[in-house]
Structures are given as C-alpha cells and as structure tokens.
N, C-alpha and C positions, 0 to 999 in steps of 0.2 A: 230361728236364721242362724246358720255359718259364721261366724267372726268373719271379717273380710280381709282380702289377702292384702297385704299393705305391701308397695312396689316405689322406692323412691329408684328414679333413673338421673336424676338430677345430677351434671356432669358429665355425662355419659356422651360421646359422638354419634352421630346417625350411621348406621342403622341401627346399632344396640339398641337404644330404647326400645323400639317397636319391634325387635326381635322377642327383647323380654317381656314385653306386655303382650304379645301374642301367646307366647311360651305360658305366660299366666292363666290366661284366659284359658286356655285346654286343662286348666286344674279346680275351675270354677265348679262347685257341688250347688247342688238344685237352689235357687232363689240365695247364694251367694253372691258378694259382689267383691269389684275389684276397687284399690282405692291405690291410683296412681299418681306420683308427684315427679313431675317435668320442670325442669326450666325454661323450656319453650311452647310455643303452642304445637301438639302434634298432628297438626291438618291431616296427612295420609292415613292418620290411624283412623280417625273420621270416621271416613269413605269406608273402609272396612269393617267397620263396627256395624256401619249401616247395612252394609252389603251383605254382613253375616248375622241377622236376627240380632244384635245388640243394640241396647242404648246408653247415653250416656249423659251425665252432668258434668260441664266444664267451668272451673271457676278460677278467674286469676285472684291468688290471696294477696295482702298488701307487703308482703316479702318477693314478691314477683315470679314467686312459684305457681305453676298453674297443680289445679289439685282437680281430676278427674275420678269420677266414679260411674263403672261399666257393670250392666247386667244383663242379663238372656231378657228376652223378650217374653218370653214362655213365664 
C-alpha cells in the first residue's frame, strides 16, 4: 500500500479546501488514501465523496481539527 497523501487545508477559506481535496483525490493510486486536516467539518465534501464512489472516516481531534481519511470503494 502506498503512503497516504497528506493535505492540510486549515485556515483556508471556502471553496479552496474543497477544491484542493478534489484535486488530491484525482492523484490517488490504487489502494492509496488521502488524509486531510481541516478546521471545520466539510459537509459538502461528504456528499461528493459518496456520489463518486469514495468512502471516508472523519474524526474531530482534541485540537478541534477534523481528520478525514478518504479512500476508493474499489
């Protein structure tokens, strides 16, 4: 399994975090994951992921940053 792609979009104003996440997803190799850090819950991203065959796990860390891991369903 390849190393995950790391994406920190904390502090960026919408829609830049969403745009960067979608760009990073296009770079994912087979079995690779995207690990995204963001300072707000990206609800619009969740719908896009579900509609495009991706799974995700989101957790709120103690430092109030959301850590979202994204991978392909395949």
